[in-house]
C-alpha positions, 0 to 999 in steps of 0.5 A: 677407554674411548669416550662412548665406553666411558659414558656407558661405564659411568651409566652402569655405575650410576645405575648400580648406585641407584639400585643400591640406594633403592634396595638397601635394607632399612630398619626403623629404630625408636629411641629416647635420645633427642637434641644433641645426643640424638643428632650425634647418634644419627651422625654415627649411624650415617658415618660409621654403621651404614657404610660398614653394614650397608644398612640404613636406619630411620631413627625416630624420637619417642619420649620414654614415658610414652614408649611402652604403650605406644609400642604395644599399640603399634605391635598390635596394629602391625606397624611396630619398629624393628628396634626400640629403646626401653627402660629396663623395668619395661622389658620383661612383660613386653617380652613375655607378651611376645612383643620382643624377640628372644635374643638368647639364640642370636648368633654371637650373643655370648660375645656380646654378653661377655662384655657385660656384668652378668648381674645386669641381665637379671632385669632383662631375662625371664626363664631362659629368654633374654629380651634386651641388651643393656645400654646406658647405665646408672649405678649408685655410689656415695658423694661427700664433702671432703672439707667438711669431713676433714673438719669433723674428723670423719673418714671415708664412709665405706660401710653403713656403720660409717654412714650412721656414725657420720649422719649422727655427727652431722645432725649434731651440727644441724647438717643432713645426710641424703639417700635417694634413688631416682626411679619408678619405685624409689624406696625399692631402689633404696632397699634392694642393695641392703637385701643384696648385701645380705645375699638375698632377693625380694622375690622367691627363686622361682619367681612365684611370690615375694621373699620380703618376709624372710629374716634377711629381708626383714632385717634389711627393711628395718635397717633402711627405715631406721636410717630415717626414723633413728638416724634422721636421714632426710627424705627429700633434699634439693641435692645440688644446692645443699651439697654446695652450701654444705647443708647436706655434705653426705649424699648417696645418689646415682652416678649422673649426679657427678657431672651435675655437681661439677657444673653447678658448683665449680667453686667446690673443686677439690672439696668433694669426692666419691666412694663406692656404695656403702657396704655391709660387713660379712662374716669373713670380714669382707665388705659387700658393696653391691649397689643397684641402678637402672638401665636404658636397653635395646630390644628387637621387636618380634614382628620385625621382618629384618631381624638380621639387620636389626641384630647387626645394629644391636651388636654395634650399639653394644660394642666397645667402639660405639659406647666409648665414642658416644660417651665421649661425644656426650661429654664434649657436647654438654659435659655429661659423664654418662656410662654404658654397660659395656665394661670394656668401655669404662677404661676410656670413659670421660671420667677423671682417670684417678677415679676410673677404678671406682667406676670399674668396681661400681659397675662390677658390683651393680646388681639389677632388680630380678624380673618377675611377672607382676614385680613392677606392680608388687613394688608399690607394696614396699613403698606403702610399707616404707611410708607406714613405718617412716611417716606413721610410726608402724612396726617395720616387721609387721609392715614388711610382712604385710607387704610380702603377702600383698606382693605375693597375691599381686604376682600370683594374679599376674602369673595367671593373667600371663600364663598363656604367654609363659607356656610358650617360653 
């Protein structure tokens, strides 16, 4: 090829590349991932997602505390992002209001959801609509000091009976047991597994009201409150320091505490362990160990003009490839041990290999709170009932029945408020 032809050819190449850069599709994604993990996400988008799809991503950090209100304002104002990262308890009311896209008809949705424990989707669905895909997940399980348990002749705490036996022995030696759920409604998070283990739910099946006054749920609430009133489980505890000192050698907490104990107490290596969430024995002799948790989720904004490109990003961040690599990069960066909802990625999670079977089972038995209109507001009545019983000495059955009535009233008010949106689903 002659020099003039080479120059012409190079000019065409440069023009073509510039055209691709100018006309490349770009989506806007709001995320709460900042600092090192945020930079890692940017790097993976730049190095993997964009070269594979041709889709550019403008990744914007928005603090998770502000994201719901900011999203509604931007949606009303016409300048919403294409994708937003939300906590699972923020999804349904935004979706029902019309701000989030129903993903249930997106191409390949079944391939994505087949990678998930279906009990995770209850927090993200309303009727037949699915408004988000789960991402990072926190479930709940049990931490215990093996050295102290061995000294006291205590076995691995597998059931709530075991927890009560252990807490009694520990309390006799001035040691404590701590059961804590970190979330918007901590006492709801503590109650839900006891409800689920009785094959019940805190809402009616039609989502029209509370089911707290059912016999199963009265029993679950009574069991929860008696853990504190009768068996003296502490209500507050500086978990890391007391686990290290041995003051609170039995703790039921979310999975992210694992890395915290490793980092804050390296001197305890070999002196503590984990097991699954405490279970309830069933009539057939099996143990139901259903736990609960919370998730970060990804949603497409309904007003997005780039839904196909946004869906490509959603599938990518839900994939085994992405979740596996992102988990491991997080561990390399700051020794975190995060998990994702994609069950196929657990096998390669940055977690001790001999304990991976526990992570598999914890994810498989993690059931999220069912989403109902007004549920997040109605949850406060469970907190009120818990405080009445544990702090003021009220009767558990009377307190939870009152909470049931108030919760139903709240849900009915919200259903009326949302009726015009619900009709469109």
